[in-house]
C-alpha positions in Angstrom: 11.1 -8.4 -12.2 10.0 -11.7 -10.8 6.5 -12.7 -11.9 4.3 -14.7 -9.6 1.7 -17.2 -10.5 -0.8 -15.6 -8.1 -2.1 -12.1 -7.7 -0.7 -10.1 -4.8 -1.9 -6.9 -3.3 0.2 -4.5 -1.3 -1.5 -1.8 0.7 0.8 0.9 2.0 -0.1 3.7 4.3 1.9 6.9 3.6 4.9 7.7 5.9 4.7 9.9 8.9 3.7 13.4 7.9 4.9 16.7 9.4 2.0 18.4 11.2 4.2 21.4 12.2 4.1 22.7 8.6 1.3 25.1 8.2 -0.2 23.9 4.9 -3.5 22.4 3.7 -3.8 18.7 4.5 -3.2 17.7 0.8 0.2 19.5 0.8 1.4 18.2 4.2 5.0 16.8 3.7 6.7 13.8 5.2 8.8 14.1 8.3 12.4 12.8 8.2 11.0 9.6 9.9 8.5 9.3 7.1 11.2 9.4 4.4 13.3 7.0 6.4 10.5 4.5 7.0 9.4 4.5 3.3 13.0 3.7 2.2 13.2 1.0 4.8 10.0 -0.5 3.6 11.2 -0.4 0.0 14.4 -2.2 0.9 12.4 -4.8 2.8 10.1 -5.3 -0.2 13.1 -6.0 -2.4 14.4 -8.6 0.1 11.0 -10.3 0.1 10.8 -10.2 -3.7 7.7 -8.1 -3.5 8.4 -5.6 -6.2 5.0 -4.5 -7.6 4.1 -4.5 -11.3 2.0 -1.4 -10.7 2.2 1.3 -8.0 -0.9 3.5 -7.6 -0.6 6.5 -5.3 -2.7 9.2 -3.9 -1.6 12.6 -5.3 -1.3 14.1 -1.7 2.3 15.1 -1.1 2.9 12.7 1.8 1.6 9.7 -0.2 3.4 10.7 -3.4 6.7 11.2 -1.5 6.2 7.8 0.1 5.8 6.3 -3.3 8.9 8.1 -4.6 11.0 6.8 -1.7 9.7 3.3 -2.2 10.6 3.4 -5.9 14.1 4.7 -5.1 14.7 2.0 -2.6 13.5 -0.6 -5.1 15.4 1.0 -7.9 12.3 1.5 -10.0 11.9 4.6 -12.2 9.7 7.3 -10.6 7.4 7.1 -13.7 6.4 3.7 -12.4 4.0 5.5 -10.1 0.5 5.9 -11.4 -1.3 8.7 -9.6 -5.0 8.3 -8.9 -6.7 11.4 -7.4 -9.6 9.2 -6.2 -7.3 7.7 -3.5 -7.1 11.0 -1.6 -10.3 11.1 0.5 -11.4 7.7 -0.7 -13.4 5.2 1.1 -13.2 1.4 1.0 -15.5 1.1 -2.0 -13.5 3.7 -4.0 -10.3 1.7 -3.4 -12.1 -1.4 -4.6 -13.3 0.4 -7.7 -9.7 1.6 -8.5 -8.5 -2.0 -8.3 -11.3 -3.3 -10.4 -10.0 -1.1 -13.3 -6.6 -2.7 -13.2 -5.8 -4.9 -16.2 -6.1 -8.6 -15.6 -2.5 -9.5 -16.5 -1.1 -7.3 -13.7 0.0 -9.8 -10.9 1.2 -7.5 -8.1 -0.2 -4.1 -7.2 0.7 -1.6 -4.6 -1.8 1.0 -3.4 -0.3 3.9 -1.5 -2.9 5.9 0.4 -4.4 7.1 3.7 -6.4 6.0 6.7 -9.1 5.3 7.5 -9.8 4.1 3.9 -6.8 1.6 3.8 -7.8 0.1 7.2 -11.5 -0.2 6.2 -10.5 -1.8 2.9 -8.2 -4.2 4.6 -10.8 -5.2 7.1 -13.4 -5.7 4.4 -11.0 -8.1 2.7 -9.8 -9.9 5.8 -12.6 -9.5 8.5 -10.8 -11.8 11.0 -7.5 -9.9 10.9 -6.0 -9.5 14.3 -5.8 -5.9 15.6 -2.5 -5.3 17.3 -2.4 -4.6 21.0 -1.9 -0.9 20.5 -5.2 -0.8 18.5 -3.5 0.6 15.3 -4.0 -1.7 12.4 -2.1 0.4 9.9 0.1 3.1 11.5 2.1 5.2 9.1 4.3 3.4 6.6 2.7 0.1 7.4 2.3 -2.5 4.7 -0.4 -5.1 4.3 0.5 -7.9 2.0 -2.4 -10.0 0.6 -2.5 -12.8 -1.8 -5.4 -14.3 -3.8 -6.2 -17.8 -2.7 -4.4 -20.0 -5.2 -7.6 -21.9 -6.1 -9.0 -18.7 -7.6 -8.0 -17.0 -10.8 -10.0 -13.9 -10.6 -10.0 -10.3 -12.0 -8.9 -7.6 -9.6 -12.5 -6.4 -9.3 -13.5 -9.7 -7.8 -11.5 -9.2 -4.6 -13.5 -10.1 -1.5 -13.1 -11.8 1.9 -13.7 -15.2 0.4 -10.7 -15.2 -2.0 -8.0 -13.3 -0.1 -5.6 -14.4 2.6 -3.6 -11.9 4.7 0.0 -13.1 4.8 1.7 -10.2 6.4 1.1 -6.9 8.2 4.6 -5.3 8.3 5.3 -2.2 10.4 8.5 -0.2 9.8 9.3 -0.3 13.5 9.5 -4.1 13.3 12.1 -4.1 10.4 15.6 -5.0 11.3 17.8 -1.9 11.2 
């Protein structure tokens, strides 16, 4: 695993879920497209050398299956996934709290969760981020890649709009097939 000299944050919304299945929201599975997009995103992450040191996922089935597909595509063991029940139903401040508990030496973290929390968290970190023409900042299986400004050497709990730069917002539909 390639280590970077700066901290990087990957925010990934879960893949497309299947609303046709009659189960509680927490147990809603991914559609075939959700599985496919998660695998695509995992392969893209490998090509970009963005393999996280730590993956933290919501325990909801669609998020956890997204995390599993990502791990398989990156050839990471499934036990690389740390489940944090606070991500399901979280708000932006809860996501910030989860990150603040991350040990300092971790350089690259991926949070796998849900909207609206992921979008709100992203906007709190990058308030001038451009909203795409379709109005959807983070549709399913979209990844936001953020990097700490290199002049800072901060703990994860110190993330804020003054020390982060958004380098990439990657949608699965924009990946080459």
